[in-house]
N, C-alpha and C positions, 0 to 999 in steps of 0.2 A: 682570458681569465676563466676560472672554474665557475660552473653554474652554482655550485654549492659554496656559500660564503664561509670563510674561515671564522670559526667560532670566537677566537680571541680577538680578531680584528673587528668583528661585529660588536662584541662586548665593548671594546674601546670606543667605537663610533657611537654606540648608544649612550655610553657614559658621558662622552663629550656633549652629545645632544641633550642629555638630561641636564647637565650643568648650564647649557645655553638657554634651555627653556625656563629653568629656575630664575636666571637673570632677567629673562623677558617678562616673567610674571612679576618680579619685583619692580621692573620698570613701569608696567601698567598700573600697579598699585600706587607707585610714587606719582605718576602723572595724574591719576584720578584725585589723589589727595591734594596735589598742588593746584589743580584747576578748581576744585571745590573750595579750597581755602581762599584763592584769589577772588572767587565770586562772592563768598560770604564776607570777606573783608571789604569788597566794593559795596555790598549792601549796607554793612555797618557804617562805613564812611558817609554814604549817601544819607542815611537816617540821621546821623549826627549833624550833617550840614543842613538838612531840612529842619531839624529841631532848632538850631541856632538861627536860621533864617526866619522861622515862624515866630520866634520871640523878639528878634531884633529888627525885623523889617517894618518900615513905617506904613506899608500898605500890603494888602493881600495879593496884589497883582504880581509883585516880585516873587513871592512864594509860589504862586500858581505857574508862572512862566518857567521858573527853575524846575519845579516838579515835573511839568509836562515835557521838559527837554531831557532831564536826567532819567526819569523812571522808564520811559520807553527804551532808552539806550541800555539801561540796566536789565530790562526784560530780555532784549536780544542777546546780551551777554550770557544771561541765564540759560537761554535756549541752546546757544552754542556749547556752553559748558555741559548741559544735560546730555546732549547728543554724544559728545566725546566721552563722557563718563560711561554711558551705555555701551559705546563701542569698545572701550577699555574692558568693561565687564565681559563682553563677548570674546575678546581676545584672550582674557584670562581663562575663560572656560575652555577655549580651544587648547591653550597651553596645558591646562589640567588634564584634558583628554590624552594629549600626546605623552605627558609624563606618566600617566597611569598605564599606557600601553608598554612603555619601557619598563615600568615596575613589574608588570605582568611577566615580562621576559625574565627579569631578575628572579621572580618567584619560580618560574619554570626551571631555571638553572639550580636554584636552591633545593628543589625537590622536597624532601621530607622536612627540611629546615625552613621552609617558606613561612612557617609560623613566626619566625623572628621578625618578619616585616609587619609592622603594625598597620600601616596605611593600605588602602584598597588598591588593587591593580585592575579594577574593572573600569572600562573607558566609556561608560554611559553616564547620564546625568546623576543617577543614584550613587555611582562610584565616586565621581568627582566631588559631589556635595558631602558624601560621607567622610572624605578626607578633611573637610573643613568643619566637621562635627555639626553639620546641618542636615536634618532629615529631608530627603528629596520631596516627600509628600507635602511638607510644610513650606517648601521653598517658594517664595513669591517675590516679585520685584517691588512690592509695596514696602518691603523691609530693607531695601537697598539704599545706599546713599544717593543714588541718582534720583530716587523718588523724593528724598528730602530737598534736593535742589529743585525738582519740579514743583514741589509744594510752595517753597519760598518764592520761586519765580512766578507762580500763578497768583500769589498774594500781591506781588508787585504789579502784575498785569491788571488785576482787578482794581487795585488802588489807583492806577493810572486812569482807567475808565471812569471810576467814581469821581475823581477830581475833574476830568474832562467834562463829564456830564453836568457837574455842578457849575463849572465855569462857562461852558458854551451855551448850555440850555437853561441855566439858572434854576436847576431842579432842586427840590427840597432834599434835605439830608437823607431821608428815608429812601427816596427814589434813587438818589445817586449811590447810596450804599447797596441797595438791592441790585442795581445794574452792575456795580463792581463785583459783588459776590457771585452773580450769575456768570459773568465773564471769567472770574477766577476758577469756578468749578469746571467750566467748559475747557479752559486752558489746561487744567490738571488732567482732565479726561483725555484730551488730545495728545498731551505729552506722554502719558502712560501708554496710550495706544500706539504712538510712534515707537516707543521703546520696545513694546512687544513685537512689532513688525521687524525692527532692526535685529533683535535677538533671534527671532525665527529665521531671518534671512542669513544671519551669520553662523548660527549653530544648528539649524534644522536639517542641514544636509550631511551631518556627520553620522555615519553608520558605525555603531560600535562593533568592534571585533571580539571584545571580551566582556559581554554584558553581565550585569549582576544577576546571579541565579535567583530564581524565585524561592520563597521560603519552603523548605522541605525537599528541594532538589539538591543533588550533589554539587559541591563547589568545583 
């Protein structure tokens, strides 16, 4: 085979790869939405069950036992959901980088007509986020749906500790609520730190081939 690739064959291969990457991005978005919906549905069902049990149970022991069994299970489900949503976000970013590289080649072929391409062809974080109408400077995981799951899950974890403190140690409401709040904040901080490490490990080793030019530099 020739060392110089055939331009038409390369374009066909890149077009096929572009289509495959778009499908993969759609799959990650669908999986994230499905997992988050399943978790939130589980939370809603559990809260409804706890509400009925709290009003209809003849004693507090039944409610406490049920809560201390279900809430830790729900917390673990939230942790698993959170991790997978973060992984899907990292995968989506990688697919976005790959698509931007292909789009950059399209722009090279287009030459003077590259202005017809609205989306960015730069394969760094700024280029990928620009295509989602998100400024890279303001991009933070705090505004991602994974963080919503982490917040809800941390509230569940804190509530579990509050109920356990009240039942096991017969602590006053203020003490139990304080312990639960502290654990919830710690849980949220640990989950966000875990997400930052996962994202750095999955996306930090990508070296851009077509970085976004600095303001004032030629495109």
